[in-house]
mmCIF file as gemmi writes it, N, C-alpha and C atoms, coordinates in Angstrom:
data_model
loop_
_atom_site.group_PDB
_atom_site.id
_atom_site.type_symbol
_atom_site.label_atom_id
_atom_site.label_alt_id
_atom_site.label_comp_id
_atom_site.label_asym_id
_atom_site.label_entity_id
_atom_site.label_seq_id
_atom_site.pdbx_PDB_ins_code
_atom_site.Cartn_x
_atom_site.Cartn_y
_atom_site.Cartn_z
_atom_site.occupancy
_atom_site.B_iso_or_equiv
_atom_site.pdbx_formal_charge
_atom_site.auth_seq_id
_atom_site.auth_asym_id
_atom_site.pdbx_PDB_model_num
ATOM 1 N N . MET Axp A 1 ? 5.826 81.965 -48.121 1 0 ? 1 A 1
ATOM 2 C CA . MET Axp A 1 ? 5.137 83.409 -47.875 1 0 ? 1 A 1
ATOM 3 C C . MET Axp A 1 ? 5.595 84.182 -49.245 1 0 ? 1 A 1
ATOM 4 N N . VAL Axp A 2 ? 6.937 83.868 -49.819 1 0 ? 2 A 1
ATOM 5 C CA . VAL Axp A 2 ? 6.992 84.967 -50.852 1 0 ? 2 A 1
ATOM 6 C C . VAL Axp A 2 ? 6.638 84.214 -52.195 1 0 ? 2 A 1
ATOM 7 N N . GLN Axp A 3 ? 5.951 85.265 -52.662 1 0 ? 3 A 1
ATOM 8 C CA . GLN Axp A 3 ? 5.124 84.9 -53.913 1 0 ? 3 A 1
ATOM 9 C C . GLN Axp A 3 ? 5.76 85.776 -55.074 1 0 ? 3 A 1
ATOM 10 N N . GLY Axp A 4 ? 6.295 87.239 -54.855 1 0 ? 4 A 1
ATOM 11 C CA . GLY Axp A 4 ? 6.885 87.711 -55.946 1 0 ? 4 A 1
ATOM 12 C C . GLY Axp A 4 ? 8.476 87.915 -55.455 1 0 ? 4 A 1
ATOM 13 N N . SER Axp A 5 ? 9.318 88.234 -56.151 1 0 ? 5 A 1
ATOM 14 C CA . SER Axp A 5 ? 10.836 88.235 -55.718 1 0 ? 5 A 1
ATOM 15 C C . SER Axp A 5 ? 11.186 89.454 -56.578 1 0 ? 5 A 1
ATOM 16 N N . CYS Axp A 6 ? 12.317 90.109 -56.11 1 0 ? 6 A 1
ATOM 17 C CA . CYS Axp A 6 ? 12.694 90.787 -56.982 1 0 ? 6 A 1
ATOM 18 C C . CYS Axp A 6 ? 14.276 91.05 -57.64 1 0 ? 6 A 1
ATOM 19 N N . SER Axp A 7 ? 14.561 90.443 -59.058 1 0 ? 7 A 1
ATOM 20 C CA . SER Axp A 7 ? 16.044 90.123 -58.99 1 0 ? 7 A 1
ATOM 21 C C . SER Axp A 7 ? 16.628 91.284 -59.635 1 0 ? 7 A 1
ATOM 22 N N . ASP Axp A 8 ? 16.056 92.769 -59.554 1 0 ? 8 A 1
ATOM 23 C CA . ASP Axp A 8 ? 16.972 93.881 -59.781 1 0 ? 8 A 1
ATOM 24 C C . ASP Axp A 8 ? 17.265 94.565 -58.25 1 0 ? 8 A 1
ATOM 25 N N . LEU Axp A 9 ? 17.185 94.105 -57.406 1 0 ? 9 A 1
ATOM 26 C CA . LEU Axp A 9 ? 17.511 94.484 -56.111 1 0 ? 9 A 1
ATOM 27 C C . LEU Axp A 9 ? 17.126 95.794 -56.224 1 0 ? 9 A 1
ATOM 28 N N . THR Axp A 10 ? 15.851 96.029 -55.736 1 0 ? 10 A 1
ATOM 29 C CA . THR Axp A 10 ? 15.235 97.298 -55.822 1 0 ? 10 A 1
ATOM 30 C C . THR Axp A 10 ? 14.986 97.613 -54.456 1 0 ? 10 A 1
ATOM 31 N N . ARG Axp A 11 ? 15.914 99.136 -54.202 1 0 ? 11 A 1
ATOM 32 C CA . ARG Axp A 11 ? 16 100.051 -53.202 1 0 ? 11 A 1
ATOM 33 C C . ARG Axp A 11 ? 14.851 100.627 -52.766 1 0 ? 11 A 1
ATOM 34 N N . ILE Axp A 12 ? 14.226 100.351 -51.498 1 0 ? 12 A 1
ATOM 35 C CA . ILE Axp A 12 ? 13.139 101.204 -51.158 1 0 ? 12 A 1
ATOM 36 C C . ILE Axp A 12 ? 13.093 102.178 -49.908 1 0 ? 12 A 1
ATOM 37 N N . GLU Axp A 13 ? 11.883 102.787 -49.914 1 0 ? 13 A 1
ATOM 38 C CA . GLU Axp A 13 ? 11.546 103.298 -48.425 1 0 ? 13 A 1
ATOM 39 C C . GLU Axp A 13 ? 10.206 102.988 -47.859 1 0 ? 13 A 1
ATOM 40 N N . VAL Axp A 14 ? 9.923 101.92 -46.514 1 0 ? 14 A 1
ATOM 41 C CA . VAL Axp A 14 ? 8.768 101.66 -46.406 1 0 ? 14 A 1
ATOM 42 C C . VAL Axp A 14 ? 8.463 102.826 -45.311 1 0 ? 14 A 1
ATOM 43 N N . LYS Axp A 15 ? 7.636 103.486 -44.89 1 0 ? 15 A 1
ATOM 44 C CA . LYS Axp A 15 ? 6.737 104.092 -43.958 1 0 ? 15 A 1
ATOM 45 C C . LYS Axp A 15 ? 6.197 103.34 -43.379 1 0 ? 15 A 1
ATOM 46 N N . LEU Axp A 16 ? 6.092 103.253 -42.188 1 0 ? 16 A 1
ATOM 47 C CA . LEU Axp A 16 ? 5.272 102.131 -41.158 1 0 ? 16 A 1
ATOM 48 C C . LEU Axp A 16 ? 4.012 103.038 -40.427 1 0 ? 16 A 1
ATOM 49 N N . ASN Axp A 17 ? 3.28 102.144 -39.533 1 0 ? 17 A 1
ATOM 50 C CA . ASN Axp A 17 ? 2.668 102.626 -38.652 1 0 ? 17 A 1
ATOM 51 C C . ASN Axp A 17 ? 3.476 103.212 -37.745 1 0 ? 17 A 1
ATOM 52 N N . ALA Axp A 18 ? 3.019 104.491 -36.866 1 0 ? 18 A 1
ATOM 53 C CA . ALA Axp A 18 ? 3.468 104.768 -35.654 1 0 ? 18 A 1
ATOM 54 C C . ALA Axp A 18 ? 5.033 105.496 -36.042 1 0 ? 18 A 1
ATOM 55 N N . ASN Axp A 19 ? 4.853 106.24 -36.957 1 0 ? 19 A 1
ATOM 56 C CA . ASN Axp A 19 ? 5.709 107.047 -37.681 1 0 ? 19 A 1
ATOM 57 C C . ASN Axp A 19 ? 7.226 106.218 -37.79 1 0 ? 19 A 1
ATOM 58 N N . ARG Axp A 20 ? 7.018 105.159 -38.132 1 0 ? 20 A 1
ATOM 59 C CA . ARG Axp A 20 ? 8.704 104.485 -38.438 1 0 ? 20 A 1
ATOM 60 C C . ARG Axp A 20 ? 8.73 104.499 -39.144 1 0 ? 20 A 1
ATOM 61 N N . MET Axp A 21 ? 10.243 104.312 -40.121 1 0 ? 21 A 1
ATOM 62 C CA . MET Axp A 21 ? 10.49 104.039 -41.437 1 0 ? 21 A 1
ATOM 63 C C . MET Axp A 21 ? 11.642 102.908 -41.399 1 0 ? 21 A 1
ATOM 64 N N . VAL Axp A 22 ? 11.841 102.655 -42.531 1 0 ? 22 A 1
ATOM 65 C CA . VAL Axp A 22 ? 12.805 101.543 -42.712 1 0 ? 22 A 1
ATOM 66 C C . VAL Axp A 22 ? 13.24 101.819 -44.595 1 0 ? 22 A 1
ATOM 67 N N . VAL Axp A 23 ? 14.37 101.713 -44.792 1 0 ? 23 A 1
ATOM 68 C CA . VAL Axp A 23 ? 14.825 101.566 -45.982 1 0 ? 23 A 1
ATOM 69 C C . VAL Axp A 23 ? 15.948 100.331 -46.264 1 0 ? 23 A 1
ATOM 70 N N . GLY Axp A 24 ? 15.602 99.953 -47.754 1 0 ? 24 A 1
ATOM 71 C CA . GLY Axp A 24 ? 16.511 98.64 -47.635 1 0 ? 24 A 1
ATOM 72 C C . GLY Axp A 24 ? 16.136 98.137 -48.994 1 0 ? 24 A 1
ATOM 73 N N . THR Axp A 25 ? 16.417 96.807 -49.294 1 0 ? 25 A 1
ATOM 74 C CA . THR Axp A 25 ? 16.529 96.124 -50.86 1 0 ? 25 A 1
ATOM 75 C C . THR Axp A 25 ? 15.181 95.132 -51.006 1 0 ? 25 A 1
ATOM 76 N N . LEU Axp A 26 ? 14.265 95.162 -51.571 1 0 ? 26 A 1
ATOM 77 C CA . LEU Axp A 26 ? 12.96 94.587 -51.728 1 0 ? 26 A 1
ATOM 78 C C . LEU Axp A 26 ? 13.512 93.082 -51.977 1 0 ? 26 A 1
ATOM 79 N N . ARG Axp A 27 ? 13.047 92.047 -51.426 1 0 ? 27 A 1
ATOM 80 C CA . ARG Axp A 27 ? 13.456 90.857 -51.781 1 0 ? 27 A 1
ATOM 81 C C . ARG Axp A 27 ? 12.4 90.261 -51.985 1 0 ? 27 A 1
ATOM 82 N N . GLY Axp A 28 ? 10.905 90.191 -51.666 1 0 ? 28 A 1
ATOM 83 C CA . GLY Axp A 28 ? 10.292 89.632 -51.903 1 0 ? 28 A 1
ATOM 84 C C . GLY Axp A 28 ? 8.978 90.347 -51.529 1 0 ? 28 A 1
ATOM 85 N N . PHE Axp A 29 ? 7.586 89.798 -51.524 1 0 ? 29 A 1
ATOM 86 C CA . PHE Axp A 29 ? 6.653 90.201 -50.976 1 0 ? 29 A 1
ATOM 87 C C . PHE Axp A 29 ? 5.53 88.851 -51.403 1 0 ? 29 A 1
ATOM 88 N N . ASP Axp A 30 ? 4.563 89.116 -50.955 1 0 ? 30 A 1
ATOM 89 C CA . ASP Axp A 30 ? 3.093 88.36 -51.445 1 0 ? 30 A 1
ATOM 90 C C . ASP Axp A 30 ? 1.993 89.258 -51.437 1 0 ? 30 A 1
ATOM 91 N N . GLN Axp A 31 ? 0.646 88.302 -51.415 1 0 ? 31 A 1
ATOM 92 C CA . GLN Axp A 31 ? -0.541 88.967 -51.691 1 0 ? 31 A 1
ATOM 93 C C . GLN Axp A 31 ? -1.218 89.512 -50.757 1 0 ? 31 A 1
ATOM 94 N N . PHE Axp A 32 ? -0.503 90.008 -49.253 1 0 ? 32 A 1
ATOM 95 C CA . PHE Axp A 32 ? -0.785 90.648 -48.137 1 0 ? 32 A 1
ATOM 96 C C . PHE Axp A 32 ? 0.083 91.675 -48.221 1 0 ? 32 A 1
ATOM 97 N N . MET Axp A 33 ? 0.705 92.155 -48.813 1 0 ? 33 A 1
ATOM 98 C CA . MET Axp A 33 ? 1.814 92.813 -49.124 1 0 ? 33 A 1
ATOM 99 C C . MET Axp A 33 ? 2.848 92.848 -47.592 1 0 ? 33 A 1
ATOM 100 N N . ASN Axp A 34 ? 3.206 91.471 -47.757 1 0 ? 34 A 1
ATOM 101 C CA . ASN Axp A 34 ? 4.212 91.221 -46.39 1 0 ? 34 A 1
ATOM 102 C C . ASN Axp A 34 ? 5.292 91.509 -47.028 1 0 ? 34 A 1
ATOM 103 N N . LEU Axp A 35 ? 6.441 92.002 -46.638 1 0 ? 35 A 1
ATOM 104 C CA . LEU Axp A 35 ? 7.754 92.445 -47.359 1 0 ? 35 A 1
ATOM 105 C C . LEU Axp A 35 ? 8.767 91.464 -46.793 1 0 ? 35 A 1
ATOM 106 N N . VAL Axp A 36 ? 9.96 91.054 -47.479 1 0 ? 36 A 1
ATOM 107 C CA . VAL Axp A 36 ? 11.221 90.531 -46.97 1 0 ? 36 A 1
ATOM 108 C C . VAL Axp A 36 ? 12.101 91.812 -47.509 1 0 ? 36 A 1
ATOM 109 N N . ILE Axp A 37 ? 12.756 92.297 -46.354 1 0 ? 37 A 1
ATOM 110 C CA . ILE Axp A 37 ? 13.841 93.331 -47.322 1 0 ? 37 A 1
ATOM 111 C C . ILE Axp A 37 ? 15.258 93.226 -46.569 1 0 ? 37 A 1
ATOM 112 N N . ASP Axp A 38 ? 16.198 93.218 -47.423 1 0 ? 38 A 1
ATOM 113 C CA . ASP Axp A 38 ? 17.6 93.088 -46.863 1 0 ? 38 A 1
ATOM 114 C C . ASP Axp A 38 ? 18.009 94.396 -46.677 1 0 ? 38 A 1
ATOM 115 N N . ASN Axp A 39 ? 19.606 94.231 -46.038 1 0 ? 39 A 1
ATOM 116 C CA . ASN Axp A 39 ? 20.319 95.574 -46.192 1 0 ? 39 A 1
ATOM 117 C C . ASN Axp A 39 ? 19.308 96.66 -45.339 1 0 ? 39 A 1
ATOM 118 N N . THR Axp A 40 ? 18.586 96.685 -44.077 1 0 ? 40 A 1
ATOM 119 C CA . THR Axp A 40 ? 17.658 97.066 -43.843 1 0 ? 40 A 1
ATOM 120 C C . THR Axp A 40 ? 18.251 98.543 -42.641 1 0 ? 40 A 1
ATOM 121 N N . VAL Axp A 41 ? 18.042 99.178 -43.014 1 0 ? 41 A 1
ATOM 122 C CA . VAL Axp A 41 ? 18.205 100.335 -41.527 1 0 ? 41 A 1
ATOM 123 C C . VAL Axp A 41 ? 16.855 101.38 -41.758 1 0 ? 41 A 1
ATOM 124 N N . GLU Axp A 42 ? 16.924 100.918 -40.091 1 0 ? 42 A 1
ATOM 125 C CA . GLU Axp A 42 ? 15.478 101.733 -39.667 1 0 ? 42 A 1
ATOM 126 C C . GLU Axp A 42 ? 16.288 103.179 -39.412 1 0 ? 42 A 1
ATOM 127 N N . VAL Axp A 43 ? 15.478 103.975 -39.756 1 0 ? 43 A 1
ATOM 128 C CA . VAL Axp A 43 ? 15.598 105.301 -39.84 1 0 ? 43 A 1
ATOM 129 C C . VAL Axp A 43 ? 14.597 106.068 -38.407 1 0 ? 43 A 1
ATOM 130 N N . ASN Axp A 44 ? 15.557 106.837 -37.642 1 0 ? 44 A 1
ATOM 131 C CA . ASN Axp A 44 ? 14.254 107.269 -36.367 1 0 ? 44 A 1
ATOM 132 C C . ASN Axp A 44 ? 15.189 108.542 -36.488 1 0 ? 44 A 1
ATOM 133 N N . GLY Axp A 45 ? 14.981 109.638 -36.824 1 0 ? 45 A 1
ATOM 134 C CA . GLY Axp A 45 ? 15.343 111.195 -36.861 1 0 ? 45 A 1
ATOM 135 C C . GLY Axp A 45 ? 16.781 111.078 -37.406 1 0 ? 45 A 1
ATOM 136 N N . ASN Axp A 46 ? 17.563 111.556 -36.75 1 0 ? 46 A 1
ATOM 137 C CA . ASN Axp A 46 ? 18.948 111.633 -37.338 1 0 ? 46 A 1
ATOM 138 C C . ASN Axp A 46 ? 19.855 110.47 -37.228 1 0 ? 46 A 1
ATOM 139 N N . GLU Axp A 47 ? 18.996 109.243 -36.324 1 0 ? 47 A 1
ATOM 140 C CA . GLU Axp A 47 ? 19.662 108.192 -36.163 1 0 ? 47 A 1
ATOM 141 C C . GLU Axp A 47 ? 19.236 107.026 -36.713 1 0 ? 47 A 1
ATOM 142 N N . ASN Axp A 48 ? 20.29 106.131 -37.475 1 0 ? 48 A 1
ATOM 143 C CA . ASN Axp A 48 ? 20.117 105.467 -38.491 1 0 ? 48 A 1
ATOM 144 C C . ASN Axp A 48 ? 20.511 103.847 -37.487 1 0 ? 48 A 1
ATOM 145 N N . ASN Axp A 49 ? 19.725 102.866 -37.618 1 0 ? 49 A 1
ATOM 146 C CA . ASN Axp A 49 ? 19.891 101.718 -37.095 1 0 ? 49 A 1
ATOM 147 C C . ASN Axp A 49 ? 20.067 100.45 -37.898 1 0 ? 49 A 1
ATOM 148 N N . ASP Axp A 50 ? 21.289 99.64 -38.189 1 0 ? 50 A 1
ATOM 149 C CA . ASP Axp A 50 ? 21.142 98.327 -39.09 1 0 ? 50 A 1
ATOM 150 C C . ASP Axp A 50 ? 20.793 97.657 -38.701 1 0 ? 50 A 1
ATOM 151 N N . ILE Axp A 51 ? 19.443 96.829 -39.019 1 0 ? 51 A 1
ATOM 152 C CA . ILE Axp A 51 ? 18.75 95.568 -38.467 1 0 ? 51 A 1
ATOM 153 C C . ILE Axp A 51 ? 18.894 94.41 -39.313 1 0 ? 51 A 1
ATOM 154 N N . GLY Axp A 52 ? 19.582 94.551 -40.533 1 0 ? 52 A 1
ATOM 155 C CA . GLY Axp A 52 ? 19.938 93.26 -41.825 1 0 ? 52 A 1
ATOM 156 C C . GLY Axp A 52 ? 18.729 92.851 -42.226 1 0 ? 52 A 1
ATOM 157 N N . MET Axp A 53 ? 18.292 91.93 -42.455 1 0 ? 53 A 1
ATOM 158 C CA . MET Axp A 53 ? 17.015 90.971 -42.846 1 0 ? 53 A 1
ATOM 159 C C . MET Axp A 53 ? 15.634 91.081 -42.007 1 0 ? 53 A 1
ATOM 160 N N . VAL Axp A 54 ? 14.646 92.091 -42.929 1 0 ? 54 A 1
ATOM 161 C CA . VAL Axp A 54 ? 13.683 91.994 -42.026 1 0 ? 54 A 1
ATOM 162 C C . VAL Axp A 54 ? 12.44 91.305 -42.75 1 0 ? 54 A 1
ATOM 163 N N . VAL Axp A 55 ? 11.313 90.823 -41.834 1 0 ? 55 A 1
ATOM 164 C CA . VAL Axp A 55 ? 10.073 90.592 -42.459 1 0 ? 55 A 1
ATOM 165 C C . VAL Axp A 55 ? 8.84 91.756 -42.126 1 0 ? 55 A 1
ATOM 166 N N . ILE Axp A 56 ? 8.462 92.178 -42.838 1 0 ? 56 A 1
ATOM 167 C CA . ILE Axp A 56 ? 7.275 93.307 -42.154 1 0 ? 56 A 1
ATOM 168 C C . ILE Axp A 56 ? 5.954 92.943 -42.824 1 0 ? 56 A 1
ATOM 169 N N . ARG Axp A 57 ? 5.387 92.888 -41.814 1 0 ? 57 A 1
ATOM 170 C CA . ARG Axp A 57 ? 3.899 92.36 -41.509 1 0 ? 57 A 1
ATOM 171 C C . ARG Axp A 57 ? 3.204 93.677 -42.753 1 0 ? 57 A 1
ATOM 172 N N . GLY Axp A 58 ? 2.258 92.816 -43.331 1 0 ? 58 A 1
ATOM 173 C CA . GLY Axp A 58 ? 1.61 94.269 -44.633 1 0 ? 58 A 1
ATOM 174 C C . GLY Axp A 58 ? 0.874 95.122 -43.814 1 0 ? 58 A 1
ATOM 175 N N . ASN Axp A 59 ? 0.07 94.591 -42.751 1 0 ? 59 A 1
ATOM 176 C CA . ASN Axp A 59 ? -1.341 95.506 -42.327 1 0 ? 59 A 1
ATOM 177 C C . ASN Axp A 59 ? -0.391 96.977 -41.668 1 0 ? 59 A 1
ATOM 178 N N . SER Axp A 60 ? 1.098 96.672 -41.195 1 0 ? 60 A 1
ATOM 179 C CA . SER Axp A 60 ? 1.606 98.225 -40.873 1 0 ? 60 A 1
ATOM 180 C C . SER Axp A 60 ? 2.387 98.72 -41.517 1 0 ? 60 A 1
ATOM 181 N N . VAL Axp A 61 ? 2.154 98.133 -42.718 1 0 ? 61 A 1
ATOM 182 C CA . VAL Axp A 61 ? 2.969 99.304 -44.14 1 0 ? 61 A 1
ATOM 183 C C . VAL Axp A 61 ? 1.703 100.35 -44.635 1 0 ? 61 A 1
ATOM 184 N N . VAL Axp A 62 ? 2.214 101.735 -44.218 1 0 ? 62 A 1
ATOM 185 C CA . VAL Axp A 62 ? 1.72 102.611 -44.585 1 0 ? 62 A 1
ATOM 186 C C . VAL Axp A 62 ? 1.95 103.014 -46.215 1 0 ? 62 A 1
ATOM 187 N N . THR Axp A 63 ? 3.405 103.465 -46.431 1 0 ? 63 A 1
ATOM 188 C CA . THR Axp A 63 ? 3.605 103.479 -48.108 1 0 ? 63 A 1
ATOM 189 C C . THR Axp A 63 ? 4.725 102.801 -48.365 1 0 ? 63 A 1
ATOM 190 N N . VAL Axp A 64 ? 4.611 102.403 -49.636 1 0 ? 64 A 1
ATOM 191 C CA . VAL Axp A 64 ? 6.201 102.18 -50.418 1 0 ? 64 A 1
ATOM 192 C C . VAL Axp A 64 ? 6.666 102.956 -51.181 1 0 ? 64 A 1
ATOM 193 N N . GLU Axp A 65 ? 7.953 103.517 -51.309 1 0 ? 65 A 1
ATOM 194 C CA . GLU Axp A 65 ? 8.341 104.388 -52.15 1 0 ? 65 A 1
ATOM 195 C C . GLU Axp A 65 ? 9.992 103.674 -53.057 1 0 ? 65 A 1
ATOM 196 N N . ALA Axp A 66 ? 10.191 103.42 -54.206 1 0 ? 66 A 1
ATOM 197 C CA . ALA Axp A 66 ? 10.894 103.27 -54.875 1 0 ? 66 A 1
ATOM 198 C C . ALA Axp A 66 ? 12.229 104.22 -54.682 1 0 ? 66 A 1
ATOM 199 N N . LEU Axp A 67 ? 13.374 103.869 -54.41 1 0 ? 67 A 1
ATOM 200 C CA . LEU Axp A 67 ? 14.807 104.899 -54.418 1 0 ? 67 A 1
ATOM 201 C C . LEU Axp A 67 ? 15.066 105.127 -55.591 1 0 ? 67 A 1
ATOM 202 N N . GLU Axp A 68 ? 15.06 104.245 -56.333 1 0 ? 68 A 1
ATOM 203 C CA . GLU Axp A 68 ? 15.656 104.319 -57.977 1 0 ? 68 A 1
ATOM 204 C C . GLU Axp A 68 ? 14.809 103.699 -59.078 1 0 ? 68 A 1
ATOM 205 N N . PRO Axp A 69 ? 14.756 104.268 -60.205 1 0 ? 69 A 1
ATOM 206 C CA . PRO Axp A 69 ? 14.435 103.955 -60.915 1 0 ? 69 A 1
ATOM 207 C C . PRO Axp A 69 ? 13.857 102.244 -61.412 1 0 ? 69 A 1
ATOM 208 N N . ILE Axp A 70 ? 12.666 101.747 -61.577 1 0 ? 70 A 1
ATOM 209 C CA . ILE Axp A 70 ? 11.967 100.635 -61.57 1 0 ? 70 A 1
ATOM 210 C C . ILE Axp A 70 ? 12.351 100.314 -63.333 1 0 ? 70 A 1
ATOM 211 N N . ALA Axp A 71 ? 13.301 99 -63.829 1 0 ? 71 A 1
ATOM 212 C CA . ALA Axp A 71 ? 13.048 98.927 -65.381 1 0 ? 71 A 1
ATOM 213 C C . ALA Axp A 71 ? 11.372 98.524 -65.939 1 0 ? 71 A 1
ATOM 214 N N . ARG Axp A 72 ? 11.154 98.851 -66.689 1 0 ? 72 A 1
ATOM 215 C CA . ARG Axp A 72 ? 9.804 98.208 -67.006 1 0 ? 72 A 1
ATOM 216 C C . ARG Axp A 72 ? 10.355 97.003 -67.957 1 0 ? 72 A 1
ATOM 217 N N . PRO Axp A 73 ? 9.479 95.884 -67.768 1 0 ? 73 A 1
ATOM 218 C CA . PRO Axp A 73 ? 9.446 94.513 -68.235 1 0 ? 73 A 1
ATOM 219 C C . PRO Axp A 73 ? 9.266 94.572 -69.964 1 0 ? 73 A 1
ATOM 220 N N . GLN Axp A 74 ? 10.174 94.297 -70.792 1 0 ? 74 A 1
ATOM 221 C CA . GLN Axp A 74 ? 10.232 94.183 -72.098 1 0 ? 74 A 1
ATOM 222 C C . GLN Axp A 74 ? 9.095 92.967 -72.716 1 0 ? 74 A 1
């Protein structure tokens, strides 16, 4: 499934449908925007739940935001 990978451990915030949000380290993705995220934390109001490594189906992704600058390839 994983066609793209992220060797520089990019931290991202993913907003999902049904007003859900997770934060974690992007490990990979494919052409359907399915995401593999490690060290994932589900953010629910003031409550945070550590959920480990997850695969998020692309059709449930609303937005993806980098939480730190991404280096441009040379």
